[in-house]
Residue, then its C-alpha position, 0 to 999 in steps of 0.5 A: r159085381h153087381y149088388a142087391p139094394c135089400a132082401p129078400c126077392s120081393p123087396a130087392r124087386a122093388s127097387l128094381h122096378t121104381g128105383l127107390y131105395q127099401m126106405n122110400h117104397r117101404v116093402v120089407w118083407n115078401g108080401a109086404g104091399l106096394d105103395a100105388r102112389f110109386d110110378n114104376l118101369a112097366l107104367a112108363a113104358r106104356r105112357a112111351g106108348y108099348l105093352p110091356t109083357l111079363f114072361g117070369y114073375t115080379d112077387t108084387a104084392p098090391d097096395p092093400r087100400h086099392v083091394a077089398p079086406r077078403d080079395p086073395a090078392r092080400t093073401t099072396f106076394e106073387g102078384v104082377l106089378p102094375g103095368f104089366h100085361l102078363r103073357q106066361g106068370l112063372d110063379e110057385a104053381e109052375r110046374p105045368w109049365i116045367s112038366w111041359l118043357r121036360g116034355r120037349g126034351h129041355a133041360v130045366p133046373d130042378p133046384a128041389l131035385l139037386a137039393a134032395h140028391r144032395l141030402a142023400h149023398h150027406l145022409q149016406a155017407a153018415g151011415v143012413e139007408i135011404g128007402k127010395p131014390p131023390s125025389s121031387g115030384e108031389r110031397e108026402v105028408g109026414n111028420e112035422w120036425a119043426r115050427h116057428e111061432s111069432a114072438p108074442l106082441v109084447e116081446i116084439i115091442g120091447s125089442l122094438h124100443r131096445t133096437s130101433d128096428n124099422l123094418e121090424a117097426e114097419a112090419v108090425f105097422r103092415m100087419i096092424g092094416v092086414m089084421a084091420g083089414t083096412d090102411p093101417a094108419e086108418a086103423i090106428h086112428s079108430h083105435w085111438a079114438g075109441r080109446g078117447l083120443d083125438l090124433g088131430n092132424t096126426r099124418i101117419v104114412d109107415g111105421s118108423g117114422l122115416s118118412r119126413a112125411d109124417y106129422i104129429s105134434a108133441q102135445s099130440l104124442a104126449r097124449l097118447q103116452h098118457v092114454a096108453g100108460a094109463g090103459p089095459q097094458g099101461k104097465v107092460y107098456r111103460e115097462s117096454l121103454n127104455p130106462a134112464y136116470g136110475g129107473a126115473l125115466r121110462w122113454k123112447g128117443g128117435a132121430m134123423s137130420a135136424v130132428r130129435g124126439w123123446c117121449g115116455f113117462v118121468r117120475t118126480e120127485e114126489g112120487g106122481q108120474r106125468a106122461f111126455a114128449m118134446i120134439f126138436n126141429h131145424y136145430p144148428d147144434g146137437a149138444a145143445v138140444g141134449r142139453a135142452r132135454d136134460r133141463l127139461v127133464a130135470a124140471m119134470r121130475a121136481t114137482d107134481e105141478k102142471m107146467t106151463g104150455t101143456n096139460e100132460 
């Protein structure tokens, strides 16, 4: 019995090619680029003196940092894994190859034709008259039956804050890079720099913070909350955060092994508002972290005056 490490096909193939779990290779959808820093089976074969030759497809999108913004390779997930020599590709435009096989008398699976026959069978069983025999030939232009549009970004962010869906966060992170035509981390640094916020030594390698290679100080995170909350979409952002303490607190938390953090906004008892962030590392007692967090929240709510050690 065999199990795929993840789904759909490009993420699963990335795991097979690199030997990494999806949480490490970060290919979260068909079209998400495979980070060029990862080794793979084709490159390993070349180092051993072989010429790994591809007959088929690997469904590998390139690392967007290594291709030009308008490179056609950015528009498809059907690229070739680095290291492979392509002998015969079998991407979705494989109809000439299939036709050649059929012309030589080979039996070729045709999922589209099978689906057409089954659909025709069910329609006829329901009393629907079929005008033509089932076919999987060239598609005819017809009427649009349905369309799915992505939810607005504000709804996606609200969902992320409620569910902490790391794959969705990674997808948003990578889409930022696609829309900006550059590395997503560079696009994020550039955006906040344009808003007057220098993130300093902050390092962003993914969209969910699961990697221990991600670095941000509590001070930078608190300042980020302040600038975001005071911006043109500040009210929308604040309301997207999770409420606590009877609505006096709006925050988002996160955790890894021996790491916990929270950031957001707190309304003081005097009616003011302050942005905050707190990060706890390498602690032996999780309950003690929770008590320390609650004491800090209580202290922030108690006064509008500046607190020792921060201007946020």
